[in-house]
N, C-alpha and C positions, 0 to 999 in steps of 0.2 A: 572609446571608453567602455569598460566592462558593464554588462547589463545590470549587475548587482549594484555597482556604484551609481549608475543612472537612477535605479530605483530609490536609492537612499537620498540622492541630491535633488531629485525631481520635486518632492514636496517643498523644498526650500525655494526653488525657482517659482513655485506657485504661491509663495508668501507664508507658508506654514513655519512656525518657530519650534515646534516639538513633534517628534514622531517616536513610535515604538517599532523596532525591527525584530522580526522573528524568522525562523527557518534556517537558512544557510549560515554557518558560522563565519564571522569576520576573519577568522584565522585559517579559513580554507585558502587554497592556492588559486591563482588566476594569472592570466597573461596581461602584462602592461602594454603600453603603446608601441614598445620596441619588440613585442613578442617574447619578452623575458618573463620568467616565472617569479611571482611575488605574492605574498599574503594579501588578501583583500584589504586588510586594515591599513597596509602601507599604501595601497592604491588610493584608498579613501583619503588618507592624509595628504597625498600629493595632489589629487584632483580637487579637493576642497580648497586648497590654497591657490592653485593656479586658476581655477575656474571662478571662485567666489571670494578670494582673499580671506578664507576661513582658516584660522590657526587651530589645529585640533588639540584638545586637552582631554586626557582619559582619566577615568576614575573607577576604581573597584575597591572593595573592602580589603582585598588581599594586597594590593599594591599602593593604595592611596592615590594621590594625584601624580600623574606623569605626563610630560609633554616633551616632544622632540623638535628642536628648533634648528636642526642642521641645515635645512633648506633656506634659512634666512641669513642675511648678512649681519655683521656685528651690531650696527645701529638698530636694525629691525628686532634683533634678539633683545637688546636692551629695552626697547619700547614695550615689547610683549611682557618680559619678566617684570618690568616696573609696574605695569598695569595690573598684572596678576598678583603681585605682592601687595599692592594697594587694596586689592579685593580680599586679601587673606588667603590666596591660593598659592601654595608653595609646591615646587617640584620635588617628589620623593625619590627620583632616580638616584641610585647610589646610596640611599639611606636605608637603614634597617626598619625604620618605622613604617607600619602598615596603617591602612585606613580603618576607621570604625564608624559606628552609626552617627556619633556626634560630628565627626569630620564631614560626613555626607550632608548633614543638616546645614553645616557652614557653607558647603559648596552651593547648595540650593539658594541659601540666603544671598551669597555672593552674586549668583546669576540674576536674582531679582534686583540687586543694587546695580548690576551692569545695565539692566533695562532702564534704570532711573538715572543713569549717568547723563549729566547735562552737557559735558564737554565732548566734542567730536573726537573720537579716538582714531589715531592714524598709525598705519604700519610703517609708512614712510611719507615723504612729502606728497600730499594730495591723494594718497591711497588709503581708504578707510580700513581700520582694523576690526575684524569680527572674529568670533570664536565658535568653533564647533565643539561642543562638550559631549563627549561620548561616555555614557554611564553604563558600565558593563555589569552583567549578572544582576540586572535591575529587579529580578524576582526575589533576590535575597535582601534588597534594600527597601522595596515597596511591596511587601508580600500581601497576598490575599489570605487573611486568617479569620477565624471566628471572632465576632465582636467580644472585646474584653481580653483578648489574648495578645494584642499588639503591645510592644514596649512603648514607653513614652517617646523615645527617639523616632520609632517607626511612625507613630501617629503624627508627630510634627513633620516628618519627611513627606508623608502622604499629603498633608495639608499644603505644604510648600510646593510640591510637584503640581498639585491641582491649581494653585495660584499662578505658578509659572506658566502653565499651559493656557491660562486665560488672561495673561498679562499683556495689555496693549503696548506698554512700554517696552517689554522684552521683544515683542514682535517688531516694533518700530526700530529697535536697535539693530535688527537684522542679524542677531546671533542665532545659533541653532543648537538645540539640545536633542540628542539621540539616545533613547533608552534601549539598550540591547538585551534581549532575553536569551538565555541559554536553554531554558525549558519553557515551552509555551504555556500560557494560560494561568500563570501563578502570581501575576502582579495584581495588586488591589483593583477591584472592579471600578472604583471611582476614576482611576487613571485610564482604564480602557474606554470608559464612557466619554472622556474629554480629550484624549490624545489619539490621533489616527495611527493605525497599525500598517506596517509595510512588511509583507512576507517575501523574503528573498528565496527565489526558486533555486533548486539544485541544478547543476549543469546538465543540459540535454545532450543527446547523441552528437549533434552538430558542434556544440561547444567542446565536447570531449575530443572530437577529431582534431580540432585546432590545438587543443592542449597536448594531445599525443604527439603532434608534429614538433612541439617545443621540447617534449620529453625525449624524443629521438635525438635531438641535437645535444641535449644536456647529458643523456646517457647513451652514447653512440654504440657501445658494445652489446646492448641488450638485444636478444633474439627471442621471438615467439615461436611456439610449436607450429608445425605444419598446418596450414589452413586457418590459422588465427591471425588474420590481417588487422590493420588498424581500424577498419570499419566495424569488424566484428567486436573488437575490444571496446570501441566507443558505444556500441549498442548494448553490450553486456554490462557496462559500467554506468550507463545513463541514469540520471536521477539520484546520483550519489556524489559525495564530496570529491573534488579533484585531489585532495591530499591523500586519499586512499590509493588512487591510481598511481600517484607519484611514489608512494611507499612500495608498491609492487615493482615499479621500474628500478627503484633504488636497491631493493633486495636482489633483483635479477642481476644488476650491475655488480654488486658486491660479491655475490656467491657464484656468478657465472652460470646460473641455472636458467632454463627456458621459462618464459611467461606462458602459462597454460590457461585454457578456458576455465578449468576447474578452480584455480586460485583466484582468477578475476571474479568469478561468480561467488565464490566463498566470501571474498571481501565485500561484495555487494550485499550478500545475505546479512553479514554482520552489521553493515551500515544501515540497512533497512530496519533491522530489529532495534538498533540504537535510536534512529530518527523517530521511529514510531513508539518507542518505549515498550517494545515487546508485543505490540498489538497487530503488526503486519510481518509476514515472512515472504520473501521472494521464493518462487518455486523454480527449480532447475528443470528445464525441459528434457534434460538427459535422463531423468527418471522414467520417462515413457519411451525412450529410444528403443526401437526394435519391437514394440508392442503393436500388434495388428488385431483389431477386434473384428469378430465375425458374427453374423446373425441378422435376421430380418427385423428384429425388434430394436436394433441399435442403428439401423441404416438411416431412418428418418431423423432421429435426434442428431446424428453426426452431421448430416447435410445442413441442418438448421444452425448448429453450432459453428460449422465452417463458414456459413454466410455471415454470422455475427463476428467471428474473429477476423475474417477478411475485411469486413466492414470497419472494424476498429483500426485495422492496418491502414486503410485508405481514408479514414475519417468520414465514412458514410453515416449521416445522421438519421437515416431511415431504417435502422436496424433495431430490434428489441433491445431494451436496456437492462431489464431486470427479469431473470429467468430462474425458475426453480425446477430442477429435474426431479420428478417424482416416480416412484415405483418400488418394487420389491427390494429387500436388502441384497447387496452384492450383485446388482444387475449391471454394474459398470458405469454408474453415473459420474463419479469423480474422474475415472480414467478417460471417459469420453471427453470431458471438458479439457483435461490436460493435453490429450492428443490433438484436439482442434486448435488449442492455443499454440502448441509446438509446431504444428504444420504451417500455421500462419505467422509464426515467430512473433507472437504478441506477448508482452510481459504479463506474468501471472502472479498473483499474491493471495495467500490465505489470510483471512481475517480471524484473529483470535479474540476471545471474549475480553472486553475491556474493563469488566467489573473488578473493583478492588474493595478492600475493607475500609478505606479512608474516605471521609466525607468530602464530596466534590471531585475526587480523583476519577471515579468511573466516568462521569460526564466529560471531564477534561480529556481523558484518554480516548474516549469515543470520538470527540471532536478532532483530536490530533490524528487519529487513525483515518477518519473519513477525509480530512483535508489533505493528508499525505497521498491518499489514493487518488483524489482529484488531481493532484499535481503529477503523479507518476503515470496515470492512465493505464489502460489495459483491462485485464480480467481480475475481478475480486472474487475469490472462491470461498464459500462458507459451507463446510461439510456439516451435515445434520443441523440445518439452519435453525430449526425450532429449539435446539439445545444451546446454540451459541448466542443467539440474539433474542431479545424479547419480541415475540410475534403475536401476542394476544393482549391488546391493551385493556380488555375487560377483566383480565385475571388480576386478583388481588396479590400484590407482591409484598406489602407491609415493609417497604424499604424507604419510607419518607420521600417517595416520588422519584427515586433514582431510575427505576425501570421506565417510568413515564417519560422522563427527560431523555433517556437514551433512545426510546422509541420515537420521540419527536424529532430528534436529530436524524435518525435513520429514515423516517418518512420524508423529511425535507430533502435528504440526499437522493432518495429514490425518485422524487418528483422534480429534481433539478434538470430541466431540459437542456441546459447549457452543456451537460455532460454527454449528450447524444453523440455517438461516433467517437467518443474518447474513452469512456468507462462503461463496462458492463458488469453488473453483479450477477453471479451465478451461484445459486444455493442448491443443495441436494437434501432430499427428505424422503423417508418412507412413511412419514406421519403427517401429511399435509392437513389432516383434520385437526391437528393441534395448533394450526395457524388460524387466527380470527379472520372472518370474512372481510373486514375492513383492510387488513393487511394483505390478504390474498389478492384483492383488487389491484394492488400495486405491482403484482408480479404476473408473469406469463408462465402458466403451468405446462411443462413439457413431459409427457409420459415416457418413461424408459422401463418397459415391461420385461417380465421373465423371458428367457430364451425359449424358442419353440423347439419341440422334439426334433424336428427335421434339421435344425441348425447345430445340434450338439456335436456332430462329427467334425464340422468346420471349426467349432469353438475349441474342441479338444486339440485338434491339429494346430491351430494358431497358437495356443498356449504352449504346446510342445516345441514349436519352432522358436518361440520367444525364449524358452529355457535352454534350447540347444539349437543353434543356428544351422547345424549339420543334419538335423532331423529331416528325413526325405521320404517318409511314408506317404503314399498317394491318398487323395481324398476319398477314394472308393475302396480302400483296403478293408477287407471283411473284419479283421481283428480290431481295427480302429473303430469301425461302425458298431460292432458288438459292445466294445467298451463304452462308447458314447451312449448307447442305449442303457447300459447299466448305470452310468452316471445320471442319466435323466430319471430313471426309475427311482434312484436314491434321493432325488430332489436336490442334487448338487448344483449350486450356483457357480458361475465361472471362477470366482475367487476361491471357492472351496476345491474346485478341480485343480487349480494351480497349486494350492497348498498340498493336495494329495499327491500330485506328481513330484513336488519337491521332497515330500516325506518318503516317497518310494525309493529315491536315490540314497536314502540312509540305510535301506535294507538290501537293495539289489546293487551289484557292482556295475561299473561301466557307465558310459554316457547315456543320457536319457534316450530310450528307444521304445518300440512297441511293447516290449516285455514290461517295462515300467508302467506304461499306460494300462495294460491289461491287469497288472498286479494292483495298481491304485484303484481301478474300477471295482475290484472285488473287495479291496481293503477298506474303502470308505464306508463310514457308518451312515445309514439312511437318515434323512432329515424327517423328524416326526412332527415338525411344525410348518408344513407346507401351507397350511391355512393362513399363516402370517404373510406369506409372499402373495397369495391370491388377494388377501384383504388389502394389502398395500397397493397392488395394481388396480383394484377396484376404486380406491380413493383417488388414484392418479387420473383415472378415466372420468370420475365424477366431477373433478375440478378442471379438467381440460376444456377450454372454450373454443378450440379450433379443430374441425374435422381433419384438416390437412396435417395435423400433428400425429394422427393415428397411424400405426405401422401398416394397416391394411387399406389406407385411403389412396386412390389413384388421383394424383394432382391434375393430370392432363384432362381426364374425363370428369373430375370433380364428383366422384362417387366411390363407394367401396369396391374392392376387388373381390369378385365372387370366388376366384380360384385361390385365394389366400388360405394357407393351412391353419385355420382358426383352431386354437386349443379349446377343449370342452368348456373350461371355466369362462372363456370369452363368449362362446356361442350361447351360453345360458343367459347372457344379458343383452343379446342382440335381437333386433326384429328380423323378419323374414328377408328383408333386403339389406341385411348386415349393418344396420345403423344401431347406435346405442339406444336401448330402451331404458330411460332414466328411472322409470318406476320400478322395473325389475332390478336395476342396479342398486337402487336405494334399499329395496327389500332384501337383497342378498347381503348388503353391508350390515343391515340391522340384525340379520340372522347370525352372522359370523362374529359380530362385535364381542359377545361374551367369551369367545373362545380364542380370539386372535391376540397373541402376545407379540406385538411389533416392537 
């Protein structure tokens, strides 16, 4: 039996009479017991009948009441239709009439009467007759609205649904009501408080692999691009509906085109955006393909991030869960995270701001976003975290408690130890001072400092090789090192060097080479706000709580490296034995604050 069907029917076996189902759509595709592809709703209809003698009746405002009795014999069909007619429930299949709020109220009243039925109802001789009533789009029928804005029919329906959920008679009748939500969190709160919710998970990679086997049989002529085997496809599409994968195979079958990793991931991106209502986006690891970062200041952060991403891959619960990469602007914080995730092949998602102008929607979307991330697992990346999420609970927001509510959800998520080894939140910030101390305590601060002067040659060379794979200038080339020194003197960050090299190709002809690098090093305009970069690095060091996170720390000897090429601004805040003097550091920050524009 499908896991989703088990999830829906399990509460019934436990004696529950009403549930709310969320998450995966009942119209998604799944494999039946013969490994044939069917919609989940058809599997539910079949399994409910064969396992529990439950005849499924569906209701939505668009279709009214519908039921399919093709699996029953003539006598059984007559018994079912007779009982439903007595209750006032008529099948709308083939009729133009659609349902309305009044009809829904009548359905709920009929269910209450069903629970009060004195006569034992039978499907056939000795076999009891029971109903599974599936109410679709329940958020439209039992909406959570401001007091005074409900229609009279909605108020009556909410009251009836509440009574139904608490009716001993309905429970004893062993009938089953399933409220299905298409958009989570929009049903009246009274219903949530009294009816248990079941969240149907999207298919995982292992489920996808079985589904792909069935698709191969159904679409025998489909071919994937070289290197894109079924296991890769299952990993790329995990956590998303099977219907999307089936549509990719169908298109490939009809057009004769190859299935590519690009179109599989593109479909996943669309699905994630839809499922999260625009609050999550999947990141394609291809965007960092070919990038190799160089420099002493990124070596330690990269090692730590690799341990985290490998830990997520293996389910290691002893890895840090909440990390903020702090340091100067353009020091490579985001790219570092994406590189580590790509190397470990861990799914990565960006979290978008969930705030909206509608009352209650911000909190609901935040809940949806975090719950989906719980289900998907992997890395959740938040660029400029202090801008995207509320990070200072002492700040007055004047938004009727929306900020406080979102922060409360975030803090609960960060403190959820059950997510260890499954989800890691990674933020980036060059303004950790904008984060309150209470919130900082929930994160591990990892410094990503400005590149050292000695590393600029390797940085320029790695960027050039990324932009032109044929670039072959040696690391000790004099022209390369001279250009690197000019970039350093101009205060150019790696991102700015990259943009300068790209711009040089608009002026000089030919593939990028040493002449382009030389031209760009003279062409770039010096950065007059280097103080902002130093200021950001100082704050990263101020809030770092582990010596082993410092780029000059020797982990084996557990002490600073005396031969590390310390830049002057770092030496200014160190003791004679190369440890951070926090008094000097605080004094330097206070002196720079009026002039730093981060």
